[in-house]
N, C-alpha and C positions, 0 to 999 in steps of 0.2 A: 508489777508483773509484766514480763515478754509479751510482747502479742505475735502468736505463731503467723500470725500475714506476712511478716518481714522474713520468717524462717520457713514459711513453703515459697514466697516469692526468689528468696536465696537458692533453692534448691530448683526451683524449675528455671531460672539461669545456668544452676552449674549443670543439667541436662542438655539444656540449648546447647551453651558452651563446648562438654563434652559429646554430643552428636555431629555439630559442627566440627570438631576433631580438634577445637581452640583449647588446648589442654592447658595452655600456663592461666587461661582466662579463668576456666571453671577451677583452677586450684587455687588462685587469689582469692577468687569466689568462695571458697569452702573454708580457704584462712579466716576468710571476715567472719562469716558465720561460726567458725570456732572461738572466737573471740568472744564473742556474742551469746554461746552456747556452748561456754567449754564442758568437754569431757559429754559429748554425745554423742554414742556408738556410732550412730550410722554418719557423722558429720567425719568421725575417726575415720572409719571404713572408705568413706569416700576420699578423704584427703589423701592415706597410702595408697589408693590405688591409683590415684592420680600422680601423687609420686612416681608412681614405677614406671606411668606412660611420658614422664619427659626425660627429652632428648638432650637437654643443656647437663652440664656438669656438675653448674654452680645450683644453690638449690637443696632444698631439704634431701638427705640420702633415704639412701635404701636400709639402712638399720633405722633412722627415724621414720618411718614407712612401718620398719616391724613392731616396734614401740610402739607407734600410734594402736597396732593391730593388736598387739597384745592385750593394749588399753582399753580397747573396745569388749574382748572376751571379760577381762575382769571387772569392766564395769554392767555388763549384759551378759549372764555366763548363760541364760536363757536364751539370746539370738541366735537360730542356725544362722544366718547371716553372717555373725561376725567370725564364729567358729571353721564359715566355709571360705570365707575372706584369707582369715590365717591359713586353712589348710592350703589354698591355692599360693600366697606366696612363699610358706615352708618346701613346696613341693618344686615349683617354679625358681624361686629366687636363694631358699638355702639351699636349696638342692638334699632338703631332711625329709625322704621317702617314710621314713619312720614317722617322725613329729606331724607331720600332713595325713598318716593316714589314721593318730588318734585324731588331729581337728575332725577331718571325716567321720569318724566313727562317732562321735559327741553329736554334730549335728546331726546324721542319720538317726538314732534316738531321740533329739527333741523333736526332729519331724513330723517322726515317726507316734509320739509322745502326741506332740500338739496333732497332727491326722485321728489318731481314736479320738482325742477328748471332743474334737467338732463332729468327727461323724458318731455318736453319743448322744451329744448334744441333740443335734441335728433330730436323731431317732424321736428324739424326746418331744422336740416340737412336732413333727410329722405324726406323730402318734397322738397329737393335741389335736391337731388340725385333720385325725381321721384318715389321715395316708396310707394307714398300714403297711401298705407292700414298700414303701418308699423307705419306711421307718426299716422297716424287716433287714433291707438293702442295705442300708447302712448299719446295721447292729452284725452285720453278716461281715461285711469291709472291715467293721470295727476288732472284732471277731478272728479274720484274717491276719490281721494285720499284729494282732496279740500273740497268735498261735506263730509266725513266722520272724517273730522278733527274740526267737529262747526263750523265754520266761514258760515256765510248769502253767499249767494247765490251772493252780487251784491258788493264783496266786492272786492278791488283791484286783488287779484290773481285770483279770479274766471273772474273778465275784460279778462284777460289777457289771459285767458284760451279761452274763446271765443274769443278774436282778432285772437290768430294759430287757430284757427279752420274757422275762416275769410277767410285766408292766402289761405285755399288750394281754389283751383279751384274746383267749383260743380262738374267737372268728380272724381277730386280727393276723393270728401266726398261720390262720389256714391260707 
């Protein structure tokens, strides 16, 4: 089994090179990491972004960057980051606003879902910690997200939100 220490160290090197605008060095480091961790969506996204930042005409092409972003989406369809980066590429490089919009729409939906799940879970924990006002605020925010997502109020998510609200004692809801 591979050690995540070398992965983390490699990512730190990539970020250091990126911040210093040493994009060729960062790209070399990501390429090395991809050899050790093939098909890692995070690395594919970094690699594609760095390819776009290259000044030289040699090396990986924009078509290869596009393919890497597509691969990242295929490998982790639940990653908002992959969809966002693919959307950026399709908008800025491929000049395909309709396809970019679909990617951003997918990312927005995922982010809303993840935030709603986190808010409801946090509400449950805060209720256990006897912090009802904060729990209620989380439930209210989750409901607001749900109601502004074009979902009918009777859907299972809305029912889950209402169920969480019922879990709070009457004193906690007041």
